[in-house]
N, C-alpha and C positions, 0 to 999 in steps of 0.2 A: 504494500500500500504506500502511495507517495505521501510525502509530508510537505506542507507549505512552510517555507521560511518567511515569517511575517515581515522581517526587516529587509529582505533582499528580493524576494520573488513575488510579493503580493502587495505592491504599492496601491492597488485598487482598493484594498481593504481600508487604508487610511482615507482615501477619497470618499468612500462610502460613509465612513464615520463622520467626516467633515460635512458631507451633504446632509446627514441626519441631524447634526448639530445645527446647521443653518435652518433646516426645516423646523426644528423644535423651537429655535429662537423666534421664528416668525409666529408660530402658534402661541408662544408665550406672551404675546403682546397684550393679552387680556389680563395679565398680572398687574397689580398695583405698581405705579412708577415710584417705588421707594428705593432709595439708594442704600440698601442695607443687606449685604450678602448673608447675614445671619438670620434674617427674618423670612420664614417660609411664605409669607404673603407678598414678599418683594420679588419683583422681576429679576433683580440681580442675584437673589438666592438661587433661583432655578438655573440661571446662566452659569453661576459659579459651580454648581453641582455638575452640570454638563461639561464644563471646561475641565474640571478635575477628572471626570470619567475619561475624557479624551486623553489627558496627560498620562493617566494610568495605563492606557492602551499602548503607549509608546515605550514602556519600560523594556529594556533589552536585557535578557538573561545572560547574554554573552559578554557584557561589559567587564573590563578589567582595569585596575589602576592601583596606585600605591602612593602614599605620602608619609614622610617621616618628620617628627617634630622633636626638637630638643637636642641639646649638646650632650646630655648624659652626665653633666656635672652638677645639676640642680634637680630638685624634686619636681616632677611633672606627673599629674595623676589624671588620666582620661576618665570621663564620667558618662554623660548622656549621649545617646546615639539614636537618631531618628531619620528614616527615609521619608521625605515629604511627598505630597501628592504630585508635585512637579517632577519627581524623580531625583531632585537634589537631595543631598544628605547634610544634616546639621549635626554638629558635634560640640560638646562642651568639655572643658577641662579646667584643672587648677595648675598654674605654672609658676615656678620660681624664677623664670627668666622670660624675656621677650621671645616670641616665636616668629621665625622667619617664614614669610609666605609671599609668593610672587615678587621676591627681591626686596621686601620691606619687613620691618619688625614692628611697625606702628599699627595701631588700630584705626578703623575708619572713623570712630568717634572719640576714642581715648587711647592713651598709651599705657604700657605697663608701669606700675607704681612701686617706688620704694624698695626695689630689689627684694620684694617679699612675694608670698604666694598671691596670685591674682586669678580671678575668674576669667575664662576665655570662652568665646563663642565664635564658631566659624562655619561657613557653608561651602560644600564642594558641589560642583555642577554634576548633572545627571550622567554625563559621560565619564566622570571620574578623571578628568584631564586637567582641571585647574580649580583653585580656590577662588570663589566669587568675592568673598570678603572675610575679614577677621576683626574682632573687637574685644576689648577688655572691659569688664563690667565693674571692676573694683577689687580692692584688697580683700583677701580671705585668709588672714594669718592668725585667726583666733584659735586654731587647733582642729584640724580635720583628720579623721581616721586614716590609717595606712591603706585600708581597703574600704572606702566610703561607698554608700549606695549611689547609683548613677544620678538620682534626683537631687544630689547635693547642689548641682546647678540644673534645675528643671527646664525643659524646653517643650513647647507644644505649638500646634498650628491652628490659626484661625481659619474660618471658612473661606476667606479670600486669599489665603496663602501667607499672610503675615505671621510672624513668630512672636510668641510670648516667652519671656525669660524671667526666672525667679530664683533668687539665691540670697543667702545671708552674707552680708559684706560688712567690713569695717574700713577704717581709713576715711579719707575726705569724701564728702558727698558731691554729686554733680549739681550743676545749675540747670535752669530751664526744666523744672520738674513739676509734677502735679502735687507733690508734697515733699518738703525738704527733709533731709536726714538730720535728726536731732539726738540720736543715741549712738553710742560707740558701735554696737552691732545693730544693724537694721536690715530689713528685707528690701532688696532691690527688685522692682517689678517694671518691665518695659514691654512695649509693643514695637517690633522692628519690621521693616520691609525685608522680605525674604531675599530678594535678588541684589540688594545693595547694602543692607545693614542700617539704612536710614532710620532714625528714631521717629516713630509716630507720636509716642508719648512715653514718659518714664517718671518714676517716683519712688518714694521710700515708705514702707510701712514700719512704724516705730513702736517700740515697747520697752518699758523699764527693764534694763538688762538683768537686774536681780531677779526678775520674774520671767525670764526667757531662756529656754533651752537652745543649745546650738546644734542639735541634731533633730531628726524626725520632722523635717519640713519637706514639702513637695508642692507641685502645681500641676493642674490638668484643666483643659478647657472643656466646659460643659456645652450642651446645645445652646443655641442662640448666642454663641460667642461669650458666654459668661465664664469667668476665670475662677476656679476653685483653688484656694490656697490653704495648705496645711501648715500648722506651726505647733510648737510644744511649749506650754507654759509650765512654770515651776512655782511652788509656794515658798514662803520665806523660810529661812534656816531656823528661825525660832518664832513662836506665836503665829502660826500660819493663818492667813485670812483668805476668804473666797475671792477669786479674781472675777470681777464683773466689768473689767475694762477691755480686755482683749487687745487687739491691734489698733494703733492709732493711724487713721487714714481718712481723707475727706469723704464724707457721705457714709462712712462705715458706722452703723449704730453700735451701741453696747451689745454684748453677747445675749442671744436669746436665753441660753442657759450658762450660768457661771461655772467656774471650776468647783471641784469638791473640796480640795485643800484642807483636809482634816489632819494631815501629818506634815511634819517639817520636810522641806525640800522635795515635796511630792510633785512628780512630773506627769502632766496630763495633756491630751491632744485638743487642739482647737482648729476650727475651719472658718475661713472668711471667703466671701464671694464678692468679686468686683466685675463690673460689666466691661465690654470690649473697648469702651472709650476711657477706661480708667477711673470710673466712679464707683465708690463703695456701695454695696447692696445689703449684705447681712453677714453676721458671724455668730458663732456659738462654740462653746466647749462641748466635748463629749465627756462629761464628768465620770470619774472612776474613783473607787474607794482605795485602790492599790497605790503603793509607793512609786511605781514606775510603769508608764505606758509609752511604748514606742511604735512607730509605723515604718513599714518597709514597702508596702504597696499603697499607692494612692492614684487611682485612674478613674477618669470619667467614663460613663456608659450612658449616653443620652443625657437625661436630667438627673441621673443617679451618680453616686460616687462609690467605687469599690475600694475598700480599705482593709489592710491586713497588717499585723505586727505582733508584738508581744506585750503582755500585761500580767501583773501580779494579782489582779483581783477582777471582780465583775464591774462592767460599766453600770452606772446607776440605772435602776429599773430593768436590769437584765439578770439572768442567772445562767448557770451551766459551767462556770469555770472549774476545770478538773481538780485543781489543788490551790485553794486560796492562800495567798502570801508566797506563792512560788510562781516564777515566770512561765507562762504558757502562751500558746499562739491563739490569736483570734482572727476571724475573717468576717466582714460584714458589709452591708449595703446601706448607704446613707441616702435619704430622700431630699427633695428640694427644700424641705423645712429644716434640714440639718439635724434630723433625728433618725433613729434606726428603723429601716424596713425589715431587716433580718440580720441575725448575728449568731455565730457559732464559735465555740472554743474547742481547741484540740490540744492533746498532750496527755502524758501519763498522770495517773492519780497518786502515785507514790511521792512521798516527800522528797526523796533523794533524786527523783527523776527530773531532768530539765529538758526543755525544748526551745531552742533559739532559732527563730526565723531569720534567714540571712538574705535570700534573694527571691524574687517573684517574677511572674510573667502574666500579662493579660494580652492574649493574641488569639486570633481565629475565634473570637467570642467565647473564649474559655480562660479560666484562671488556674494557675499552677503555683505552688509554694514549695520552697526547698530550704531546709535548715538542718540542724543537728539535734539528736536526742540520745540520751544514754539510758533509756528505759523503754522496754517493749510495752505497748498498749494496743488494745484492739482497734483496728481500722478495717473498713470494708474492702472487699475484693483485693486482698493483699496477696500478690504473687511471689513477692520476695520478702521473707520474714526477717525480723530483727536478728542480727548476728551477735553471738556472745551472750553473756549474762549481764545482770544489772550493773550499771556503771561503765559499760563498754560503749563508747561514743560511735554512733552510726549517722550516716546521712539519712534524711527522710524526705521523700517527695510526695506531696499531696495534691489532689485535684478536688476542690470543693465545687458544688453546684453554684454557678455564677449568681443566681437569683435567690434561691432559698438557703444557701450557704452550707448545707449539709455535705458531708464527705461523699464523693463518688468512689474514689479509691485512694489507697495509701501504700507506698512501697518503701522498704528499707534498703540501704546499701552500706555494707560494712565488712569487717573481718572478725572472726570469732575470738581471736587472741590479741587484737591490736585496735587502738583507737584511730578513727579517721582524723585528719588534720582539723584544727579549729577554724582555719581561714577558708573562705570560699571566694576566690578572686573573680570567677566568671559568672556572668548573668545567663539565665536560661533564654532560649530563642526558639521560635517556631519556623521550621523549614517548610515552605508551602509546596515546594517541588516534591519532596518525599513525604509530606504530611506527617512529620514527626517532630517531637521536642528534642532539642539538643542542649546538653549542658557539659561544660568543661570543668571537671572537678580535680582537686588535688588528690593524687594517689597516696597510699600510706607511706609515711616518712621513711620507714626502715626497709623499703623495697619489697614488702610482702604484697600480695594481691588480695582483692576482695574475695570473700567466700560466699557460698550460696548461689554462685553464678555458673551456669552450665558452660562447658568448654566450647561449645559451638557459637556462643555469644561473645566470649572474651577473645580479643585479638591483640597483637603487638606485645612489646616488652619494653623494659626500661632498666637502667643501671645507675642513674644518678639521683641525688636528692631532689625534692620538689617536682617530681614527675607529675604528669597530668593523665587524666582518664576522660576520654570523650564518650559521654553516655547518650545513646539515642533511644528515645522512649516513644511507644505507641500512645498517643494522647487519649484514645478511647478507653483502654483498659489498664494502662500503666505498665504494660509489658516492655521489657528491655529488648530492643531490636539488636543492639550491638554495644559493646564496651571496648573501646580502643585505648590501649596504654601507649604513651610516648614520652620521651625525655623532653623536659622544658628547660634544662640547664646543660652546660657543656662539660662539667667535670665533677669529681667526687666531693668538692667543697660547695657545690651549688652555685657556682659563678656563671655569669653570662646567661641570665634567665630571660625567658620570654613567655609571659602568661596572657592567655586570652581573658580580657576583662569585660568585654561587651560585644554583642553581635546582634544583627537584626536582618530580617528577610527583606530584600529589595523587591524581587519579583521572581516567581517560578523557581525558587530554590537558590537564586543567587544571593549570597550573604555578604553583608558589609561587616567587617570585623576589626576590632581594636585589640592590639596587643600592647601590654605594658612591659618595658624592657629595663634591665639593669645589668651592670658589669660585675663588680665585686659584691658578693652577698653581704659583706660587712658594711657596705654603704647603701644598702637597700632603702633605708628610711630617709635618706637625704639626696640620693642621686638616681633618678629614673627618667626615661624618655618614653615615647610611644610611637607606634605606627598604625595607620589605618589603611585598609586595603579591601579590594573586592576582586573576585575572579569568576569566570563562567560557572554556572550552576553545575555543569558536568564535572568540574574540577574540584568540587567540594569533597573533603574526606568523609 
């Protein structure tokens, strides 16, 4: 049977799509003449959707390209990665040095500040041949984890292709803003033109720093181009009081629900919503009686918010926490009123058992969670049971139902006599060509392999420390399709490392991948650079 090569042998398909677009545009004249791409009643909303459909049809699964950033002498940490509707790729990172792009190290709006860690955003064109623009969003030297979650600089796309950027920054604030920076640490929020980096609007959300956590924040765009913002509040170190202030920003009212704040230094999550023009709409805490609540997943789904993380107790007016006062995983759905539609807790009931959620994925309209647990507990449709006895640290991958939050399946991955590493550098990804979930995990430190895996699934070998294991999972039932071992360093000391930290499907199984790199393992915490690349889907391992 013959196969049509869309890009070389069937130009008429593009012509047909363009003809369809023109026809639909003419039919769309009955729409209201509102210049608002986020309003379904607006003509431009329909046109934007059609244009995005056309752009998606042009994605080439055979594209390849490569970019390298950093000298290797300072710390650079790659973060978010998103392939946009246009086919362009947007990347965020934290860098201790100016990054060179197109012969320049300056940003389109601002330059690198103070020889300190700065937030960076840049866009690569859809053919992966050049960087369209790069900009610095401010200093981020308040203390970022060695392996932070990608949302440490969050990026998302508006309906017209503009970009939203959200990050906690310190240092000097910018001028020409919707709201000035008045605290040492403040959230920077901006809307940028995708193809130029031009600022549409920008501003700062402020909060008393004694009541603000520096982790567990993220951003995602809801329907109608509303921006959902996650932050973490903290109570006073002594004589805690309820937080009824939330974030300070024009138009943002006081929280619908204040924090719980019944114990000293209690950390709780809050959500604020801002419209696409930068005006505050609403905010609320998700009050929790536990001492610590953190989030790892924060993604929009229409007018809902999908959120997952760890907490030591029940959220107010909910129940089901497996072991109160011990950290366990939660996954829930937040409605437009910033209250729970559904919520579930996962993890062992044993006091000694722990479950730390580390990475998440929302793709193909499904949710996946991965973390570490050192205690077996019942999960549905478990094909790969817990390895070892109580206290033996295993990976665990969970798939909850997106809407009702109940578990669909749960799988363990470990070794009966050894702990899996504490660190999880790589994010999960969905490969649309193979219809499978891919995760790049650290193998066991001492060179032993995972147990409980059949020999026909496990491939490859390794001889050096910090080796990796590429796990391919069937998303429907959690079955492991393949486990590939490979070395990620070049010698017995663990030097010259290269770790996959993030990846995303561009189209038809072509992945865009970020690798974090270092030379001497002794300098790992202070000297790293990174590379971003893509290759034809057929060349993916």
